[in-house]
N, C-alpha and C positions, 0 to 999 in steps of 0.2 A: 286195705283201701288201694284203689288204683292210683297210678301216677297222676292221672287227670284229676281225680278227686282231691289228692293232696295239693295239687297246684291251685285248685279252686279254694280250698281251705286257707292256703297262704294268702290268696287274693282277698278273701273275705275277712281275714284277721288283720288287715292293714289298719283299720280304724282302732282296733284294740291296742296295737303297738304304738300308733301315733298318740293315743290318749295317755298311755303310760309314759311316753317321752315328755309330754306336756307336764305331767305330774312331777317328773324328775326335774325338769327345768324350773317349775314353780318352787320346788324344794330348795334348789340352788339359789333362786332369787330371794327366798325368805331367809336363807342362811346369810346371804350377802347383806340383806337389810339389818339383820341382827348384828353383824359385824360393823356396819356403818353407824349404828346407834352407839357403839362403844368407841368408835374412833373420834379423835379430835384433830383439828388442823394443827400442823406443825409450823412454827415461826422461828426465825432466828432472833438473836438478842436485840436487834434494832426494831423489831416489831413487824418487819416485812416478811413475806413468805420466804421460806428457805429454798435452797436450791434443789432439794429433793421433792419429788412429786408429792403433793398433799394426799395422804392415804385415804382420807374421807372422800376426796374428789375422785380418786381412782375407783373406790367402791361404788360411788354413785354412777360412774360411767359403766361399771360392770352391771349394775342393776338395770340401767337403760338398755344395754345390750341384751340382757336376759329378757326384758319385756319385748324387744323386737323379735327375738328368737321364738318366744311363746306365741306372739301374734302370727308369725309365719307358720308355726306348727298348727295353730288353731285353724287357719285357712286350709291347710292340707287335710286336717282331720275332717273338717266339714265337707270338703270335696270327696274324700273317701266315703264318708257316711252317705252322701247323696248317691254316689255310684252304687254302693252296696244296697241301699234302700231300693233303688230303681231295679237292680237285678233281682232282688227278692220279690218285688211286686210283679215282675214278669213271670213268676212261677204260676200265677193264676190258680192257686190252690190255697184257700184260707188256712187250712191246718198246717201245711208245709211253710207258708209264709210266717205264721205265728212262731213256729219252732225256730226258723232261721232268724227272725227278728230278735227273738229272745237270746239266741246264741251269739249273733254277730253284731247286734246293735245295742243290746242291753248287757252283753258280756256275761251271760249266765252260763254256768256249767251244765252239762247234760243232766246230772242228777237233780239240779235245781229246777230245770225245765220240767222234768218228769214229775217232780213233786208239785210244782205249780199247776200243771195240766192234769194231774191225777192219772198219769200214764205210767206204765212199767218202763224202767230205764232201757230195756232192750227195744221197746217200741219206739222210744225217742231215737235211739241209735239207728234203727231200721228206717224211720221216716227221714232222719237227717241224711243218710246215705241216698235215699230216693231223691231228696231235694238236690243233693250235690250232682246227681246224674242228670237232672233237668236244667239246673241253673246255668245261665250263660254269662260268663265272665269275659270282659274285653281283653 
């Protein structure tokens, strides 16, 4: 592959990486929720809150922070997906658009695309390279 094709692949893969980042953040949030369910508030002998930060409160703040990060990443993901979709649509070739949509928006591997479209894997590779030569990435 040429340097230009590799740069285009990196640009097209931004949605995939953003989606994976969201999945990781969601896993962290779920782990924090699990921890919060097991935490109890700490109080001193007089019944008032202790001088140490309430561990359950800290976990709840962490979950809120996780939600904010996830929402920010979702906005970024949707922006990437829109840019990629628009670039693919400008190929103006239904066959190449299908292959690129399957690869960069449905996150399918080349062999999965070949199987789904009943093409030989080398045909998918050839058409993918042809699409990379045509596609315009900002």
